[in-house]
KELO-587164 format. One record per atom (N, C-alpha, C): x, y, z; chain; residue number from 1. Coordinates in steps of 0.001 Angstrom, whole numbers. Layout:
<rs>
       x       y       z kette  nr
       X       Y       Z     A NUM
...
</rs>
This chain:
<rs>
       x       y       z kette  nr
  102983   83475   63001     A   1
  103425   82853   64331     A   1
  103900   81602   64093     A   1
  104434   81338   62965     A   2
  104857   80004   62599     A   2
  105972   79666   63442     A   2
  105956   78381   64065     A   3
  107045   77880   64952     A   3
  107013   76377   65003     A   3
  108014   75899   65960     A   4
  107959   74440   66215     A   4
  106937   74073   67226     A   4
  106732   74696   68221     A   5
  105976   74233   69376     A   5
  104991   75459   69877     A   5
  103761   75291   69794     A   6
  102559   75949   70265     A   6
  102632   77253   69441     A   6
  103270   77315   68205     A   7
  103492   78623   67505     A   7
  104473   79429   67891     A   7
  105419   78854   68811     A   8
  106472   79901   69093     A   8
  107377   79627   68150     A   8
  107998   80748   67530     A   9
  109189   80899   66680     A   9
  110480   80649   67520     A   9
  111404   79840   66701     A  10
  112771   79693   67320     A  10
  113503   80881   67573     A  10
  113197   81905   66900     A  11
  113903   83177   67318     A  11
  113017   83908   68172     A  11
  113229   84018   69531     A  12
  112437   84967   70379     A  12
  112462   86471   70030     A  12
  113221   87069   69484     A  13
  113001   88451   69040     A  13
  111806   88705   68210     A  13
  111537   87605   67069     A  14
  110296   87699   66427     A  14
  109028   87487   67087     A  14
  109266   86685   68020     A  15
  108107   86376   68886     A  15
  107644   87498   69886     A  15
  108801   88322   70358     A  16
  108546   89486   71153     A  16
  107835   90463   70382     A  16
  108379   90831   69111     A  17
  107867   91782   68307     A  17
  106345   91401   67737     A  17
  106163   90185   67726     A  18
  104790   89946   67384     A  18
  103660   90016   68497     A  18
  104200   89759   69717     A  19
  103371   89759   70843     A  19
  103226   91359   71153     A  19
  104136   91960   71126     A  20
  104106   93473   71541     A  20
  103418   94401   70552     A  20
  103044   93993   69534     A  21
  102089   94581   68692     A  21
  100633   94747   69134     A  21
  100305   93953   69996     A  22
   98873   93882   70743     A  22
   98780   94782   71916     A  22
   97921   95758   71972     A  23
   97987   96662   73159     A  23
   97471   95884   74325     A  23
   96596   94822   74348     A  24
   96186   94099   75489     A  24
   97602   93429   75979     A  24
   98444   92931   75107     A  25
   99805   92330   75758     A  25
  100532   93371   76404     A  25
  100639   94617   75973     A  26
  101327   95675   76577     A  26
  100680   96017   78039     A  26
   99414   96182   78049     A  27
   98699   96359   79309     A  27
   99029   95283   80435     A  27
   98938   94060   79876     A  28
   99130   92903   80647     A  28
  100629   93005   81208     A  28
  101490   93140   80391     A  29
  102892   93210   80891     A  29
  103057   94365   81766     A  29
  102504   95333   81633     A  30
  102568   96630   82457     A  30
  102013   96316   83948     A  30
  100834   96024   84025     A  31
  100061   95383   85237     A  31
  100869   94467   85890     A  31
  101277   93291   85086     A  32
  101859   92203   85604     A  32
  103299   92545   86323     A  32
  104052   93402   85725     A  33
  105284   93567   86360     A  33
  105013   94390   87682     A  33
  104194   95366   87884     A  34
  104037   96158   88986     A  34
  103522   95098   90079     A  34
  102494   94304   89783     A  35
  102019   93327   90634     A  35
  102884   92352   91067     A  35
  103866   91904   90262     A  36
  104768   90900   90614     A  36
  105944   91615   91546     A  36
  106134   92772   91386     A  37
  106928   93611   92342     A  37
  106500   93574   93852     A  37
  105135   94167   93760     A  38
  104301   94206   94960     A  38
  104237   92719   95809     A  38
  103974   91887   94941     A  39
  103605   90600   95615     A  39
  105024   90140   96147     A  39
  105921   90096   95417     A  40
  107527   89695   95913     A  40
  107832   90351   97181     A  40
  107426   91643   97296     A  41
  107895   92316   98533     A  41
  107100   91916   99723     A  41
  105693   92008   99408     A  42
  104924   91865  100629     A  42
  104746   90247  100942     A  42
  104961   89470   99978     A  43
  105063   87992  100185     A  43
  106162   87688  101062     A  43
  107250   88301  101128     A  44
  108549   88065  102088     A  44
  108015   88155  103442     A  44
  107235   89227  103772     A  45
  106662   89489  105057     A  45
  105598   88410  105420     A  45
  104687   88036  104535     A  46
  103684   86894  104686     A  46
  104361   85637  105105     A  46
  105355   85456  104468     A  47
  106328   84127  104943     A  47
  106872   84101  106274     A  47
  107574   85442  106318     A  48
  108398   85844  107685     A  48
  107505   85712  108786     A  48
  106170   86228  108679     A  49
  105255   86237  109856     A  49
  104395   85187  110010     A  49
  104705   84067  109063     A  50
  103753   82998  109009     A  50
  102192   83166  108870     A  50
  102084   84170  108034     A  51
  100684   84575  107694     A  51
  100172   84167  106364     A  51
  100537   83040  105636     A  52
  100133   82633  104626     A  52
   98575   82314  104467     A  52
   98233   81763  105672     A  53
   96714   81374  105805     A  53
   96012   82801  105890     A  53
   96563   83686  106400     A  54
   95788   85039  106427     A  54
   95575   85707  104906     A  54
   96738   85547  104145     A  55
   96766   86275  102806     A  55
   95720   85331  102012     A  55
   95562   83891  102117     A  56
   94626   83337  101505     A  56
   93223   83780  102016     A  56
   93044   83976  103249     A  57
   91709   84427  103522     A  57
   91353   85889  103022     A  57
   92341   86636  102664     A  58
   91985   88061  102071     A  58
   91601   87770  100708     A  58
   92070   86771   99910     A  59
   91561   86495   98566     A  59
   90264   86148   98611     A  59
   89666   85353   99541     A  60
   88288   84771   99528     A  60
   87304   85674  100104     A  60
   87999   86563  100949     A  61
   86941   87588  101551     A  61
   86890   88743  100390     A  61
   87982   89012   99832     A  62
   87833   89938   98601     A  62
   86955   89438   97573     A  62
   86914   87920   97369     A  63
   86077   87346   96445     A  63
   84662   87822   96521     A  63
   84168   87837   97982     A  64
   82714   88303   98110     A  64
   82405   89605   97588     A  64
   83451   90399   97993     A  65
   83444   91992   97671     A  65
   83432   92164   96096     A  65
   84152   91378   95333     A  66
   84273   91397   93886     A  66
   83183   90816   93205     A  66
   82313   89766   93725     A  67
   80958   89223   93208     A  67
   79967   90134   93607     A  67
   80060   90806   94796     A  68
   79089   91754   95015     A  68
   79097   93008   93860     A  68
   80517   93462   93589     A  69
   80501   94301   92685     A  69
   80149   93897   91132     A  69
   80407   92687   90847     A  70
   79945   92339   89549     A  70
   78483   92298   89660     A  70
   77786   91924   90584     A  71
   76365   91841   90692     A  71
   75760   93338   90609     A  71
   76463   94239   91064     A  72
   75905   95667   91065     A  72
   76429   96431   89898     A  72
   77285   95733   88917     A  73
   77743   96396   87773     A  73
   78798   97415   87937     A  73
   79505   97030   88952     A  74
   80792   97858   89387     A  74
   81966   97159   89053     A  74
   83114   97880   88720     A  75
   84464   97225   88576     A  75
   84847   96105   89535     A  75
   85112   94953   89195     A  76
   85473   93818   90448     A  76
   86623   94450   91269     A  76
   87660   95108   90712     A  77
   88848   95549   91314     A  77
   88437   96399   92615     A  77
   87175   97213   92383     A  78
   86917   98047   93595     A  78
   86363   97220   94653     A  78
   85497   96159   94204     A  79
   84909   95414   95205     A  79
   85933   94490   96041     A  79
   87000   94078   95264     A  80
   87980   93294   95761     A  80
   88735   94140   96859     A  80
   89051   95325   96536     A  81
   89634   96186   97398     A  81
   88763   96420   98680     A  81
   87674   96886   98534     A  82
   86687   97059   99650     A  82
   86601   95777  100387     A  82
   86363   94652   99851     A  83
   86260   93379  100840     A  83
   87571   93131  101325     A  83
   88582   93246  100826     A  84
   90053   92841  101262     A  84
   90231   93725  102359     A  84
   90171   95004  102235     A  85
   90247   96087  103411     A  85
   89627   95883  104441     A  85
   88286   95696  104432     A  86
   87328   95476  105588     A  86
   87830   94195  106166     A  86
   88137   93144  105312     A  87
   88625   91897  106032     A  87
   89807   91899  106779     A  87
   90761   92895  106297     A  88
   92160   93051  106932     A  88
   91820   93805  108346     A  88
   91110   94827  108253     A  89
   90556   95327  109546     A  89
   90015   94443  110637     A  89
   89263   93710  110041     A  90
   88423   92869  110924     A  90
   89377   91646  111410     A  90
   90268   91134  110686     A  91
   91393   90289  111112     A  91
   92410   90811  112115     A  91
   92716   92153  111916     A  92
   93618   92905  112761     A  92
   92924   93093  114059     A  92
   91615   93395  114186     A  93
   90779   93536  115198     A  93
   90724   92358  116075     A  93
   90974   91052  115632     A  94
   90972   89807  116448     A  94
   92091   89588  117418     A  94
   93031   90331  117441     A  95
   94132   90363  118329     A  95
   95396   90536  117646     A  95
   96360   90831  118536     A  96
   97733   91231  118025     A  96
   98636   90202  117488     A  96
   98305   88870  118027     A  97
   99078   87863  117666     A  97
   98537   87009  116567     A  97
   99052   86678  115508     A  98
   98781   86104  114389     A  98
   98409   84406  114777     A  98
   99097   84139  115691     A  99
   98739   82605  116077     A  99
   97463   82255  116716     A  99
   96895   83410  117184     A 100
   95548   83070  117930     A 100
   94332   83380  117135     A 100
   94572   83622  115683     A 101
   93413   84031  114788     A 101
   93013   82919  113802     A 101
   93616   81815  113891     A 102
   93408   81109  112693     A 102
   91804   80488  112848     A 102
   91280   80159  114053     A 103
   89964   79671  113930     A 103
   88938   80723  113564     A 103
   89113   82037  114003     A 104
   88224   83207  113790     A 104
   88366   83387  112285     A 104
   89631   83413  111773     A 105
   89810   83634  110230     A 105
   89153   82642  109524     A 105
   89311   81346  109744     A 106
   88600   80237  109037     A 106
   87223   80455  109027     A 106
   86548   80834  110127     A 107
   85182   81047  110213     A 107
   84660   82233  109237     A 107
   85265   83283  109341     A 108
   85064   84431  108493     A 108
   85276   84171  107140     A 108
   86266   83193  106693     A 109
   86641   82949  105427     A 109
   85591   81932  104750     A 109
   85161   81121  105417     A 110
   84185   80159  105198     A 110
   82752   80786  104831     A 110
   82535   81783  105584     A 111
   81288   82695  105443     A 111
   81423   83536  104093     A 111
   82436   84336  103968     A 112
   82903   85012  102864     A 112
   82639   84370  101484     A 112
   83263   83172  101463     A 113
   83254   82277  100315     A 113
   81954   81802   99880     A 113
   80966   81571  101018     A 114
   79687   81120  100781     A 114
   78733   82376  100161     A 114
   79323   83542  100769     A 115
   78383   84754  100203     A 115
   78928   85219   98895     A 115
   80085   85004   98552     A 116
   80459   85180   97198     A 116
   79850   84365   96130     A 116
   79779   82997   96488     A 117
   79193   82037   95616     A 117
   77592   82543   95328     A 117
   77066   82793   96517     A 118
   75656   83414   96445     A 118
   75496   84641   95279     A 118
   76375   85603   95526     A 119
   76499   86732   94575     A 119
   76686   86259   93179     A 119
   77599   85152   92975     A 120
   77814   84707   91706     A 120
   76627   84229   91166     A 120
   75898   83506   91870     A 121
   74633   82459   91339     A 121
   73454   83596   90966     A 121
   73389   84797   91796     A 122
   72531   85778   91436     A 122
   72848   86632   90130     A 122
   74018   86562   89653     A 123
   74506   87131   88627     A 123
   74109   86643   87372     A 123
   73672   87731   86370     A 124
   72785   86876   85051     A 124
   73668   87249   83972     A 124
   74781   87942   84102     A 125
   75630   88334   83141     A 125
   76608   87340   82444     A 125
   77614   87801   81777     A 126
   78524   86939   81207     A 126
   79506   86251   82481     A 126
   79475   85028   82028     A 127
   80212   83971   83099     A 127
   81695   84385   83108     A 127
   82249   84935   82191     A 128
   83679   85097   82014     A 128
   84175   86173   83078     A 128
   83261   87217   83524     A 129
   83762   88068   84420     A 129
   83684   87370   85840     A 129
   82833   86531   86157     A 130
   82702   85555   87376     A 130
   84223   84894   87377     A 130
   84359   84100   86204     A 131
   85579   83232   86018     A 131
   86914   84139   86397     A 131
   86959   85296   85801     A 132
   88169   86119   85934     A 132
   88323   86217   87422     A 132
   87565   86319   88321     A 133
   87669   86638   89738     A 133
   88210   85262   90220     A 133
   87849   84134   89903     A 134
   88417   83069   90549     A 134
   89687   82494   90061     A 134
   90106   82927   88711     A 135
   91394   82406   88076     A 135
   92050   83436   87606     A 135
   91688   84746   87581     A 136
   92314   85666   86916     A 136
   92325   85871   85459     A 136
   92465   87035   85047     A 137
   92339   87386   83480     A 137
   93208   88525   83335     A 137
   94312   88533   83459     A 138
   95161   89868   83174     A 138
   95153   90167   81786     A 138
   94956   89110   80739     A 139
   95040   89446   79296     A 139
   93883   90337   78944     A 139
   92725   90643   79923     A 140
   91661   91376   79629     A 140
   91602   92710   80298     A 140
   92836   93270   81128     A 141
   92902   94284   81820     A 141
   92693   95533   80897     A 141
   92014   96518   81412     A 142
   91994   97851   80520     A 142
   93008   98832   81058     A 142
   93151   99987   80147     A 143
   94199  101038   80446     A 143
   93850  101592   81744     A 143
   92488  101744   82040     A 144
   92329  102344   83424     A 144
   92559  101537   84394     A 144
   92461  100349   84418     A 145
   92739   99336   85457     A 145
   94279   99364   85593     A 145
   95114   99472   84499     A 146
   96551   99389   84524     A 146
   96829  100774   85347     A 146
   96314  101730   85056     A 147
   96568  103027   85671     A 147
   96476  102984   87149     A 147
   95282  102500   87417     A 148
   94981  102205   88869     A 148
   95934  101154   89561     A 148
   96242  100181   88822     A 149
   97172   99106   89490     A 149
   98449   99729   89683     A 149
   98967  100598   88748     A 150
  100341  101111   88921     A 150
  100329  102252   90060     A 150
   99322  103001   90292     A 151
   99327  104100   91195     A 151
   99150  103327   92563     A 151
   98114  102247   92699     A 152
   97904  101785   94014     A 152
   99317  100964   94348     A 152
   99790  100084   93475     A 153
  101024   99530   93912     A 153
  102210  100224   94265     A 153
  102359  101603   93624     A 154
  103347  102424   93983     A 154
  103193  103041   95469     A 154
  101943  103347   95696     A 155
  101767  103853   97036     A 155
  102011  102835   98191     A 155
  101602  101546   98005     A 156
  101603  100685   98763     A 156
  103108  100213   98850     A 156
  103938  100236   98010     A 157
  105427   99979   98054     A 157
  106066  101116   98719     A 157
  105689  102164   98722     A 158
  106418  103412   99394     A 158
  105785  103327  100869     A 158
  104652  102897  101209     A 159
  104254  102721  102557     A 159
  105048  101575  103219     A 159
  105157  100410  102381     A 160
  105873   99446  103148     A 160
  107406   99667  103341     A 160
  107991  100536  102398     A 161
  109312  101046  102579     A 161
  109446  101825  103749     A 161
  108463  102591  104125     A 162
  108539  103532  105274     A 162
  108358  102614  106545     A 162
  107581  101312  106699     A 163
  107457  100722  107617     A 163
  108555   99654  107724     A 163
  109466   99537  106861     A 164
  110270   98339  106774     A 164
  110973   97893  107859     A 164
  111810   98928  108545     A 165
  112556   98519  109695     A 165
  111675   98002  110954     A 165
  110572   98806  111423     A 166
  109815   98296  112560     A 166
  109138   97013  112207     A 166
  108689   96976  110822     A 167
  108051   95691  110618     A 167
  108673   94590  110479     A 167
  110151   94760  109929     A 168
  110961   93601  109959     A 168
  111218   93094  111394     A 168
  111440   94018  112212     A 169
  111965   93791  113619     A 169
  110756   93006  114448     A 169
  109427   93509  114094     A 170
  108308   92919  114810     A 170
  108159   91674  114085     A 170
  108593   91289  112813     A 171
  108252   89960  112242     A 171
  109238   88962  112679     A 171
  110593   89435  112929     A 172
  111534   88635  113432     A 172
  111460   88186  114817     A 172
  111033   89014  115711     A 173
  110744   88514  117107     A 173
  109610   89354  117751     A 173
  108532   88778  117603     A 174
  107241   89657  117934     A 174
  107412   89956  119544     A 174
  107905   88836  120460     A 175
  107906   89094  121831     A 175
  108726   90300  122246     A 175
  110081   90148  121461     A 176
  111216   91342  122013     A 176
  110448   92644  121415     A 176
  110083   92678  120459     A 177
  109522   93890  119699     A 177
  108406   94668  120744     A 177
  107623   93620  121278     A 178
  106557   94236  122100     A 178
  107120   94457  123498     A 178
  108201   93815  123833     A 179
  108657   94114  125071     A 179
  109339   95651  125134     A 179
  109960   95895  123909     A 180
  110551   97273  123695     A 180
  109554   98450  123403     A 180
  108305   97954  123601     A 181
  107318   99273  123350     A 181
  107066   99460  121926     A 181
  107214   98660  120951     A 182
  106939   99010  119701     A 182
  105264   98906  119451     A 182
  104770   99760  118647     A 183
  103313   99862  118517     A 183
  102769   98601  117678     A 183
  102609   97266  118297     A 184
  102250   96227  117595     A 184
  100913   96282  116943     A 184
   99799   96899  117740     A 185
   98645   96929  117065     A 185
   98724   97809  115662     A 185
   99331   98648  115802     A 186
   99548   99534  114647     A 186
  100245   99030  113474     A 186
  101302   98243  113739     A 187
  102173   97557  112759     A 187
  101429   96336  112186     A 187
  100663   95680  113150     A 188
   99854   94419  112760     A 188
   98686   94823  111667     A 188
   98001   96056  112191     A 189
   97068   96607  111313     A 189
   97453   97035  109855     A 189
   98623   97914  110042     A 190
   99189   98493  108765     A 190
   99540   97389  107766     A 190
  100222   96321  108514     A 191
  100771   95146  107615     A 191
   99495   94409  106844     A 191
   98304   94191  107711     A 192
   97143   93538  107214     A 192
   96508   94300  106008     A 192
   96603   95690  106084     A 193
   96051   96656  105041     A 193
   96886   96442  103793     A 193
   98230   96409  103875     A 194
   99159   96226  102811     A 194
   99002   94851  102137     A 194
   98807   93816  102833     A 195
   98543   92480  102193     A 195
   97205   92458  101592     A 195
   96240   93173  102232     A 196
   94864   93248  101554     A 196
   94907   93962  100057     A 196
   95559   94967  100004     A 197
   95662   95616   98733     A 197
   96590   94795   97846     A 197
   97643   94355   98405     A 198
   98427   93663   97434     A 198
   97826   92314   96960     A 198
   97122   91544   97726     A 199
   96288   90372   97274     A 199
   95207   90919   96435     A 199
   94450   92008   96451     A 200
   93533   92516   95668     A 200
   93809   92695   94255     A 200
   95268   93127   94173     A 201
   95708   93416   92726     A 201
   96251   92116   92267     A 201
   96910   91107   92976     A 202
   97365   89961   92592     A 202
   96352   89180   92095     A 202
   95287   89144   92561     A 203
   94064   88367   92125     A 203
   93955   88497   90500     A 203
   94065   89814   90017     A 204
   94049   90137   88669     A 204
   94859   89103   87785     A 204
   95976   88787   88367     A 205
   96961   88045   87621     A 205
   96606   86385   88003     A 205
   96386   86021   88968     A 206
   96058   84416   89305     A 206
   95040   84162   89902     A 206
   93860   85025   90094     A 207
   92674   84755   90529     A 207
   92587   84534   92211     A 207
   91440   84237   92526     A 208
   91262   84106   94098     A 208
   91949   82697   94513     A 208
   91726   81646   93502     A 209
   91922   80318   93991     A 209
   93502   79883   93771     A 209
   94239   80808   93254     A 210
   95584   80602   93004     A 210
   96656   81709   93418     A 210
   96008   82351   94521     A 211
   96680   83575   95057     A 211
   98215   83080   95724     A 211
   98322   81970   96060     A 212
   99538   81370   96739     A 212
  100625   81633   95842     A 212
  100400   81370   94479     A 213
  101425   81167   93450     A 213
  102247   82567   93284     A 213
  101735   83765   93580     A 214
  102509   84934   93589     A 214
  102931   85433   95106     A 214
  101871   85330   95924     A 215
  101903   85970   97187     A 215
  102752   85134   98171     A 215
  102888   83921   97971     A 216
  103687   83037   98961     A 216
  104912   82341   98380     A 216
  104557   81675   97228     A 217
  105746   80650   96751     A 217
  107057   81405   96388     A 217
  106977   82472   95717     A 218
  108219   82963   95473     A 218
  109120   83547   96607     A 218
  108215   84075   97553     A 219
  109021   84503   98908     A 219
  109429   83113   99549     A 219
  108765   82238   99717     A 220
  109229   80833  100264     A 220
  110365   80312   99664     A 220
  110429   80327   98256     A 221
  111621   79931   97534     A 221
  112891   80742   97938     A 221
  112581   81987   98059     A 222
  113563   82958   98335     A 222
  114408   82823   99553     A 222
  113492   82247  100481     A 223
  114082   82108  101982     A 223
  115027   80958  101863     A 223
  114919   80054  101043     A 224
  115820   78914  100970     A 224
  117090   79168  100320     A 224
  117125   80463   99664     A 225
  118362   80881   98931     A 225
  119142   81809   99703     A 225
  118458   82766  100259     A 226
  119242   83866  101034     A 226
  118720   83872  102318     A 226
  119422   84359  103420     A 227
  119160   84585  104786     A 227
  118925   85936  105143     A 227
  119709   86838  104347     A 228
  119413   88181  104706     A 228
  118206   88781  103907     A 228
  117437   89532  104815     A 229
  116021   90091  104449     A 229
  116170   90791  102937     A 229
  117029   91704  102737     A 230
  117030   92572  101681     A 230
  117344   91509  100385     A 230
  118280   90727  100545     A 231
  118586   89784   99445     A 231
  117308   88873   99097     A 231
  116768   88478  100275     A 232
  115570   87479   99978     A 232
  114477   88270   99230     A 232
  114273   89478   99630     A 233
  113149   90377   98901     A 233
  113521   90610   97389     A 233
  114701   90906   97172     A 234
  115043   90867   95915     A 234
  114943   89498   95018     A 234
  115386   88559   95630     A 235
  115091   87280   94853     A 235
  113600   86941   94761     A 235
  112764   87113   95780     A 236
  111418   86862   95682     A 236
  110822   87832   94512     A 236
  111367   89070   94418     A 237
  110779   89823   93313     A 237
  111106   89170   92143     A 237
  112340   88963   91888     A 238
  113011   88298   90680     A 238
  112234   87252   90154     A 238
  111731   86197   91256     A 239
  111099   84836   90816     A 239
  109626   85301   90480     A 239
  109101   86205   90976     A 240
  107843   86712   90636     A 240
  107696   87317   89259     A 240
  108687   88265   88969     A 241
  108815   88797   87601     A 241
  109147   87800   86512     A 241
  109948   86826   86882     A 242
  110266   85793   85905     A 242
  108989   84918   85394     A 242
  108268   84660   86679     A 243
  107155   83882   86457     A 243
  106063   84517   85663     A 243
  105668   85808   86081     A 244
  104738   86656   85334     A 244
  105160   86859   83868     A 244
  106303   87331   83482     A 245
  106866   87549   82341     A 245
  106785   86533   81525     A 245
  107363   85249   81879     A 246
  107308   84024   81069     A 246
  105912   83378   80952     A 246
  105122   83451   82111     A 247
  103815   82940   81921     A 247
  103135   83736   80824     A 247
  103122   85017   80756     A 248
  102283   85814   79685     A 248
  103002   85421   78379     A 248
  104250   85325   78160     A 249
  104890   84990   76874     A 249
  104270   83732   76268     A 249
  104370   82628   77059     A 250
  104064   81351   76814     A 250
  102527   81318   76482     A 250
  101788   81906   77329     A 251
  100152   82043   77059     A 251
   99684   82582   75988     A 251
  100471   83558   75467     A 252
  100228   84282   74343     A 252
  100126   83311   73028     A 252
  100929   82381   73229     A 253
  100926   81430   71827     A 253
  100308   79890   72221     A 253
   99558   80034   73306     A 254
   98966   78726   73530     A 254
   97468   79128   73946     A 254
   96693   78167   73886     A 255
   95008   78310   74434     A 255
   94982   78073   75949     A 255
   96174   78089   76572     A 256
   95961   77889   78135     A 256
   96026   79072   78792     A 256
   95502   79303   80096     A 257
   95390   80398   80969     A 257
   96847   80882   81381     A 257
   96922   82116   81600     A 258
   98054   82531   82150     A 258
   98521   82070   83619     A 258
   97574   82111   84332     A 259
   97493   81796   85803     A 259
   98186   80341   86042     A 259
   97717   79376   85027     A 260
   98172   77953   85220     A 260
   99995   78180   84951     A 260
  100255   78758   83892     A 261
  101869   78883   83730     A 261
  102443   79426   84654     A 261
  101972   80595   85273     A 262
  102671   81295   86463     A 262
  102602   80235   87619     A 262
  101639   79688   88070     A 263
  101651   78803   89084     A 263
  102630   77666   88871     A 263
  102616   77178   87648     A 264
  103526   75819   87336     A 264
  105031   76477   87537     A 264
  105211   77636   87109     A 265
  106730   78118   86979     A 265
  107249   78310   88470     A 265
  106459   79061   89257     A 266
  106934   79206   90648     A 266
  106891   77882   91340     A 266
  105971   76924   91014     A 267
  105928   75819   91850     A 267
  107208   74874   91553     A 267
  107493   74854   90201     A 268
  108779   74156   89692     A 268
  109911   74787   90422     A 268
  110214   75926   90511     A 269
  111319   76528   91048     A 269
  111441   76297   92480     A 269
  110371   76319   93028     A 270
  110228   75960   94486     A 270
  110811   74766   94757     A 270
  110259   73686   94021     A 271
  110718   72168   94147     A 271
  112132   72136   93793     A 271
  112765   72645   92846     A 272
  113984   72635   92253     A 272
  114878   73230   93494     A 272
  114642   74374   94219     A 273
  115238   74956   95121     A 273
  115471   74157   96338     A 273
  114159   73550   96763     A 274
  114057   72726   97910     A 274
  114896   71323   97610     A 274
  114907   70700   96383     A 275
  115710   69525   96269     A 275
  117109   69872   96307     A 275
  117548   70911   95615     A 276
  118873   71410   95911     A 276
  119417   71552   97176     A 276
  118627   72534   97979     A 277
  118911   72704   99319     A 277
  118891   71602  100314     A 277
  118017   70627  100011     A 278
  118027   69313  100601     A 278
  119266   68556  100561     A 278
  119708   68463   99149     A 279
  120765   67717   98854     A 279
  122065   68262   99538     A 279
  122132   69486   99520     A 280
  123343   70171  100165     A 280
  123402   70028  101547     A 280
  122256   70125  102255     A 281
  122379   69816  103568     A 281
  122802   68246  103885     A 281
  122248   67540  103175     A 282
  122343   65991  103392     A 282
  124062   65773  103177     A 282
  124347   66500  102043     A 283
  125974   66244  101967     A 283
  126661   66715  102902     A 283
  126531   67902  103532     A 284
  127315   68585  104583     A 284
  127129   67814  105880     A 284
  125851   67082  106203     A 285
  125750   66410  107332     A 285
  126574   65070  107247     A 285
  126692   64591  106087     A 286
  127244   63228  105908     A 286
  128691   63490  105973     A 286
  129219   64701  105402     A 287
  130743   65091  105759     A 287
  131072   65205  107085     A 287
  130116   65930  107852     A 288
  130459   66185  109387     A 288
  130329   64676  110030     A 288
  129615   63793  109697     A 289
  129639   62600  110181     A 289
  130906   61927  109986     A 289
  131482   61756  108862     A 290
  132555   61295  108486     A 290
  133916   61952  109188     A 290
  133813   63148  109300     A 291
  134723   63851  109770     A 291
  134883   63586  111413     A 291
</rs>
């Protein structure tokens, strides 16, 4: 791994061949790819429906489930799924409109985080397992977890594709959709379950504390680049894939965590797009004033 910086060789082909010799990196790229696609697609609707706080709540509710699973010597992903799905059903039951849920979600979120910390404090095993829940540890994902991740993400993406049109309509104008008799409670509950599963698997990459890096930031960046939903979703997925792939590549040659690089990449892209977008708007407004 001789190179100029962090052991990275000037020839990227050599680095890729070196990295791909390790099975754990193959697993990380396989799982990271499908998770990035799922997060990019669902994240667009999270941003469109202004439900970023809800997505964050899922991660911390799922944290309690994962911590309980670790305490009971069960796979953490199963606890994450159980906790997030129960949390999603509970949040959906609070009401049809997301705007009226913030207080209740905050209360449940705080209790869930405290419960998760209790379970972690009772756990007497390896601290790395608890650490991976908080910050993600995709480099340690097993082949069985990869298969579960691929199957679950494919199922959720298919379900999201089935609900795409009605969910998009309900997300763009909730009041008009409700007036037209669309099943808002069903759509809201289905969306909550989709996000719950997406968050559960995204946590494997970024961890509970950094979930926004994959679930919200790429989609938020995409909305500044494209107005059409289909185009924005494609851009959101592309940003997520770029961040995960580049983050895994750089992390392989450094002693620093993957989640840090993924977070830094998507945040840097978001800032760059915001600055360019703001500059273009300022230029247009200035030209309009002159005209």
